[in-house]
Backbone atoms as SQL, in Angstrom:
CREATE TABLE atoms (id INTEGER PRIMARY KEY, chain TEXT, resi INTEGER, resn TEXT, atom TEXT, x REAL, y REAL, z REAL);
INSERT INTO atoms VALUES
  (1, 'A', 1, 'MET', 'N', -16.274, -21.694, 3.796),
  (2, 'A', 1, 'MET', 'CA', -16.393, -22.336, 2.808),
  (3, 'A', 1, 'MET', 'C', -15.003, -21.861, 1.933),
  (4, 'A', 2, 'LEU', 'N', -14.751, -20.623, 1.834),
  (5, 'A', 2, 'LEU', 'CA', -13.806, -20.421, 1.050),
  (6, 'A', 2, 'LEU', 'C', -12.152, -20.842, 1.832),
  (7, 'A', 3, 'TRP', 'N', -11.849, -20.793, 3.157),
  (8, 'A', 3, 'TRP', 'CA', -11.017, -21.206, 3.207),
  (9, 'A', 3, 'TRP', 'C', -10.855, -22.665, 3.542),
  (10, 'A', 4, 'SER', 'N', -11.819, -23.675, 3.659),
  (11, 'A', 4, 'SER', 'CA', -11.573, -25.069, 3.698),
  (12, 'A', 4, 'SER', 'C', -11.357, -25.304, 2.266),
  (13, 'A', 5, 'ALA', 'N', -11.630, -24.299, 1.076),
  (14, 'A', 5, 'ALA', 'CA', -11.027, -24.629, -0.177),
  (15, 'A', 5, 'ALA', 'C', -9.997, -24.675, -0.415),
  (16, 'A', 6, 'ILE', 'N', -9.448, -23.809, 0.449),
  (17, 'A', 6, 'ILE', 'CA', -7.892, -23.386, -0.119),
  (18, 'A', 6, 'ILE', 'C', -6.973, -24.403, 0.655),
  (19, 'A', 7, 'LYS', 'N', -7.384, -24.710, 1.934),
  (20, 'A', 7, 'LYS', 'CA', -6.700, -25.152, 2.720),
  (21, 'A', 7, 'LYS', 'C', -6.420, -26.721, 2.222),
  (22, 'A', 8, 'THR', 'N', -7.775, -27.018, 1.616),
  (23, 'A', 8, 'THR', 'CA', -7.402, -28.583, 1.190),
  (24, 'A', 8, 'THR', 'C', -7.024, -28.837, -0.120),
  (25, 'A', 9, 'ARG', 'N', -6.225, -27.240, -0.659),
  (26, 'A', 9, 'ARG', 'CA', -5.642, -27.875, -1.788),
  (27, 'A', 9, 'ARG', 'C', -4.066, -27.081, -2.241),
  (28, 'A', 10, 'GLU', 'N', -4.702, -25.437, -1.962),
  (29, 'A', 10, 'GLU', 'CA', -3.163, -24.785, -2.152),
  (30, 'A', 10, 'GLU', 'C', -2.188, -24.871, -1.234),
  (31, 'A', 11, 'LEU', 'N', -3.064, -24.905, 0.192),
  (32, 'A', 11, 'LEU', 'CA', -2.244, -24.999, 1.561),
  (33, 'A', 11, 'LEU', 'C', -2.378, -26.441, 2.605),
  (34, 'A', 12, 'ALA', 'N', -2.142, -27.358, 1.300),
  (35, 'A', 12, 'ALA', 'CA', -2.287, -28.909, 1.890),
  (36, 'A', 12, 'ALA', 'C', -1.148, -28.784, 2.420),
  (37, 'A', 13, 'ASN', 'N', -0.586, -29.670, 3.267),
  (38, 'A', 13, 'ASN', 'CA', 0.668, -29.953, 3.691),
  (39, 'A', 13, 'ASN', 'C', 1.581, -28.902, 2.905),
  (40, 'A', 14, 'PHE', 'N', 1.484, -27.301, 3.013),
  (41, 'A', 14, 'PHE', 'CA', 2.416, -26.677, 3.098),
  (42, 'A', 14, 'PHE', 'C', 3.067, -26.070, 4.229),
  (43, 'A', 15, 'ALA', 'N', 4.435, -25.992, 4.276),
  (44, 'A', 15, 'ALA', 'CA', 5.216, -25.163, 5.537),
  (45, 'A', 15, 'ALA', 'C', 5.761, -24.236, 4.434),
  (46, 'A', 16, 'GLY', 'N', 5.351, -23.208, 4.533),
  (47, 'A', 16, 'GLY', 'CA', 6.174, -21.942, 3.753),
  (48, 'A', 16, 'GLY', 'C', 7.458, -21.687, 4.847),
  (49, 'A', 17, 'GLU', 'N', 8.583, -21.249, 4.649),
  (50, 'A', 17, 'GLU', 'CA', 9.874, -20.518, 5.814),
  (51, 'A', 17, 'GLU', 'C', 9.130, -19.217, 5.580),
  (52, 'A', 18, 'HIS', 'N', 8.175, -18.822, 5.099),
  (53, 'A', 18, 'HIS', 'CA', 8.524, -16.845, 5.299),
  (54, 'A', 18, 'HIS', 'C', 6.713, -17.000, 4.903),
  (55, 'A', 19, 'LEU', 'N', 6.226, -15.880, 5.996),
  (56, 'A', 19, 'LEU', 'CA', 4.792, -15.612, 5.846),
  (57, 'A', 19, 'LEU', 'C', 4.132, -15.438, 4.290),
  (58, 'A', 20, 'SER', 'N', 5.465, -14.814, 4.102),
  (59, 'A', 20, 'SER', 'CA', 4.798, -14.603, 2.554),
  (60, 'A', 20, 'SER', 'C', 4.775, -14.856, 1.312),
  (61, 'A', 21, 'GLU', 'N', 5.371, -16.326, 1.733),
  (62, 'A', 21, 'GLU', 'CA', 5.144, -17.906, 1.114),
  (63, 'A', 21, 'GLU', 'C', 3.655, -18.271, 0.999),
  (64, 'A', 22, 'VAL', 'N', 3.276, -18.423, 1.946),
  (65, 'A', 22, 'VAL', 'CA', 1.880, -18.571, 2.627),
  (66, 'A', 22, 'VAL', 'C', 0.537, -17.768, 2.301),
  (67, 'A', 23, 'ALA', 'N', 0.893, -16.698, 2.048),
  (68, 'A', 23, 'ALA', 'CA', 0.082, -15.225, 1.657),
  (69, 'A', 23, 'ALA', 'C', -0.003, -15.794, 0.252),
  (70, 'A', 24, 'ASP', 'N', 1.177, -16.185, -0.392),
  (71, 'A', 24, 'ASP', 'CA', 0.916, -16.247, -1.595),
  (72, 'A', 24, 'ASP', 'C', 0.596, -17.407, -2.126),
  (73, 'A', 25, 'ALA', 'N', 0.407, -18.479, -1.685),
  (74, 'A', 25, 'ALA', 'CA', -0.254, -19.724, -1.651),
  (75, 'A', 25, 'ALA', 'C', -1.825, -19.667, -1.731),
  (76, 'A', 26, 'ALA', 'N', -2.178, -19.127, -0.642),
  (77, 'A', 26, 'ALA', 'CA', -3.317, -18.546, -0.335),
  (78, 'A', 26, 'ALA', 'C', -4.195, -17.528, -1.352),
  (79, 'A', 27, 'GLU', 'N', -3.235, -16.918, -2.311),
  (80, 'A', 27, 'GLU', 'CA', -3.735, -15.804, -3.071),
  (81, 'A', 27, 'GLU', 'C', -3.946, -16.524, -4.173),
  (82, 'A', 28, 'ALA', 'N', -3.397, -17.654, -4.493),
  (83, 'A', 28, 'ALA', 'CA', -3.221, -18.391, -5.546),
  (84, 'A', 28, 'ALA', 'C', -4.849, -19.047, -5.618),
  (85, 'A', 29, 'GLY', 'N', -5.201, -19.636, -4.130),
  (86, 'A', 29, 'GLY', 'CA', -6.151, -20.087, -4.409),
  (87, 'A', 29, 'GLY', 'C', -7.406, -19.458, -4.719),
  (88, 'A', 30, 'ILE', 'N', -7.339, -18.549, -3.731),
  (89, 'A', 30, 'ILE', 'CA', -8.475, -17.250, -4.116),
  (90, 'A', 30, 'ILE', 'C', -8.608, -17.361, -5.350),
  (91, 'A', 31, 'THR', 'N', -7.616, -17.085, -6.387),
  (92, 'A', 31, 'THR', 'CA', -7.970, -16.762, -7.670),
  (93, 'A', 31, 'THR', 'C', -8.208, -17.921, -8.691),
  (94, 'A', 32, 'ARG', 'N', -7.667, -19.015, -8.072),
  (95, 'A', 32, 'ARG', 'CA', -8.243, -20.262, -8.627),
  (96, 'A', 32, 'ARG', 'C', -9.635, -20.125, -8.392),
  (97, 'A', 33, 'ILE', 'N', -10.197, -20.291, -7.229),
  (98, 'A', 33, 'ILE', 'CA', -11.688, -20.295, -7.310),
  (99, 'A', 33, 'ILE', 'C', -12.560, -19.157, -7.416),
  (100, 'A', 34, 'ARG', 'N', -11.773, -18.189, -7.501),
  (101, 'A', 34, 'ARG', 'CA', -12.554, -16.842, -8.589),
  (102, 'A', 34, 'ARG', 'C', -12.949, -16.986, -10.231),
  (103, 'A', 35, 'THR', 'N', -11.402, -17.603, -10.563),
  (104, 'A', 35, 'THR', 'CA', -11.435, -17.664, -12.088),
  (105, 'A', 35, 'THR', 'C', -12.138, -19.441, -12.825),
  (106, 'A', 36, 'ASN', 'N', -11.876, -20.170, -12.235),
  (107, 'A', 36, 'ASN', 'CA', -12.150, -21.212, -12.512),
  (108, 'A', 36, 'ASN', 'C', -13.616, -21.779, -12.570),
  (109, 'A', 37, 'ASP', 'N', -14.954, -21.237, -11.865),
  (110, 'A', 37, 'ASP', 'CA', -15.934, -21.267, -11.804),
  (111, 'A', 37, 'ASP', 'C', -16.382, -19.747, -11.080),
  (112, 'A', 38, 'GLU', 'N', -17.048, -18.954, -12.123),
  (113, 'A', 38, 'GLU', 'CA', -17.401, -18.235, -11.375),
  (114, 'A', 38, 'GLU', 'C', -18.759, -17.945, -10.674),
  (115, 'A', 39, 'HIS', 'N', -19.542, -19.154, -10.613),
  (116, 'A', 39, 'HIS', 'CA', -20.873, -19.601, -9.456),
  (117, 'A', 39, 'HIS', 'C', -20.256, -20.067, -7.912),
  (118, 'A', 40, 'LEU', 'N', -19.057, -20.367, -8.108),
  (119, 'A', 40, 'LEU', 'CA', -18.816, -21.197, -6.638),
  (120, 'A', 40, 'LEU', 'C', -18.169, -20.037, -5.543),
  (121, 'A', 41, 'PRO', 'N', -17.616, -18.851, -6.046),
  (122, 'A', 41, 'PRO', 'CA', -17.733, -18.131, -4.770),
  (123, 'A', 41, 'PRO', 'C', -19.052, -17.902, -4.345),
  (124, 'A', 42, 'TRP', 'N', -20.383, -17.161, -5.041),
  (125, 'A', 42, 'TRP', 'CA', -21.759, -17.258, -5.129),
  (126, 'A', 42, 'TRP', 'C', -22.062, -18.745, -4.091),
  (127, 'A', 43, 'SER', 'N', -21.600, -19.666, -4.206),
  (128, 'A', 43, 'SER', 'CA', -22.545, -20.825, -3.598),
  (129, 'A', 43, 'SER', 'C', -21.874, -20.630, -2.419),
  (130, 'A', 44, 'PHE', 'N', -20.503, -20.869, -1.832),
  (131, 'A', 44, 'PHE', 'CA', -20.017, -20.461, -0.625),
  (132, 'A', 44, 'PHE', 'C', -20.728, -19.036, 0.179),
  (133, 'A', 45, 'LEU', 'N', -21.349, -17.864, -0.607),
  (134, 'A', 45, 'LEU', 'CA', -22.102, -17.167, 0.113),
  (135, 'A', 45, 'LEU', 'C', -23.575, -17.446, 0.132),
  (136, 'A', 46, 'ALA', 'N', -24.160, -18.536, -0.653),
  (137, 'A', 46, 'ALA', 'CA', -25.557, -19.050, -0.015),
  (138, 'A', 46, 'ALA', 'C', -25.527, -20.122, 0.826),
  (139, 'A', 47, 'HIS', 'N', -24.346, -20.931, 1.066),
  (140, 'A', 47, 'HIS', 'CA', -24.284, -21.030, 2.163),
  (141, 'A', 47, 'HIS', 'C', -24.081, -20.811, 3.431),
  (142, 'A', 48, 'THR', 'N', -23.842, -19.648, 3.745),
  (143, 'A', 48, 'THR', 'CA', -24.134, -18.926, 4.748),
  (144, 'A', 48, 'THR', 'C', -25.123, -18.827, 5.093),
  (145, 'A', 49, 'GLY', 'N', -26.344, -18.594, 4.238),
  (146, 'A', 49, 'GLY', 'CA', -27.627, -17.799, 4.415),
  (147, 'A', 49, 'GLY', 'C', -27.448, -16.805, 4.666),
  (148, 'A', 50, 'LEU', 'N', -26.611, -15.812, 4.226),
  (149, 'A', 50, 'LEU', 'CA', -26.656, -14.234, 3.856),
  (150, 'A', 50, 'LEU', 'C', -27.148, -13.796, 2.503),
  (151, 'A', 51, 'GLU', 'N', -27.364, -12.857, 2.825),
  (152, 'A', 51, 'GLU', 'CA', -27.661, -12.332, 1.057),
  (153, 'A', 51, 'GLU', 'C', -26.983, -10.883, 1.074),
  (154, 'A', 52, 'LEU', 'N', -26.981, -10.810, -0.036),
  (155, 'A', 52, 'LEU', 'CA', -26.246, -9.079, -0.001),
  (156, 'A', 52, 'LEU', 'C', -27.409, -8.113, -1.134),
  (157, 'A', 53, 'HIS', 'N', -27.732, -6.834, -0.496),
  (158, 'A', 53, 'HIS', 'CA', -28.724, -6.084, -0.838),
  (159, 'A', 53, 'HIS', 'C', -27.666, -4.927, -1.562),
  (160, 'A', 54, 'PRO', 'N', -27.510, -4.472, -2.797),
  (161, 'A', 54, 'PRO', 'CA', -27.060, -3.700, -3.260),
  (162, 'A', 54, 'PRO', 'C', -27.400, -2.126, -2.814),
  (163, 'A', 55, 'GLN', 'N', -26.800, -1.260, -2.150),
  (164, 'A', 55, 'GLN', 'CA', -27.729, 0.160, -1.602),
  (165, 'A', 55, 'GLN', 'C', -28.170, 1.099, -2.632),
  (166, 'A', 56, 'THR', 'N', -28.972, 1.641, -2.191),
  (167, 'A', 56, 'THR', 'CA', -29.417, 2.860, -3.127),
  (168, 'A', 56, 'THR', 'C', -28.525, 3.579, -3.347),
  (169, 'A', 57, 'PRO', 'N', -28.270, 4.501, -4.245),
  (170, 'A', 57, 'PRO', 'CA', -27.512, 5.581, -4.263),
  (171, 'A', 57, 'PRO', 'C', -28.489, 6.632, -3.619),
  (172, 'A', 58, 'GLN', 'N', -27.598, 7.220, -2.587),
  (173, 'A', 58, 'GLN', 'CA', -27.999, 8.881, -1.506),
  (174, 'A', 58, 'GLN', 'C', -28.673, 9.715, -2.223),
  (175, 'A', 59, 'ASN', 'N', -28.671, 10.132, -3.825),
  (176, 'A', 59, 'ASN', 'CA', -28.768, 11.227, -4.749),
  (177, 'A', 59, 'ASN', 'C', -29.742, 11.022, -5.605),
  (178, 'A', 60, 'LEU', 'N', -30.561, 9.537, -5.479),
  (179, 'A', 60, 'LEU', 'CA', -31.778, 9.454, -6.033),
  (180, 'A', 60, 'LEU', 'C', -33.059, 9.609, -5.446);
C-alpha cells in the first residue's frame, strides 16, 4: 500500500538521471504519508491483516 501511494504520486512519470534522485522522491513520499495523516500508515498495516504486538521487556 505504501509503494502504491508513492508510485502514483511522487514517482508517477518520474525518470531520475541518478538513483539518488529516485530515492529522494521516494523519501519525500514517505514523509508526505507520515506527516499528512498519522492514521494512514496504520491503515496500510491493517490492510495486510498483520498485527503488531509490543514485546514485554526481558527484565520484568
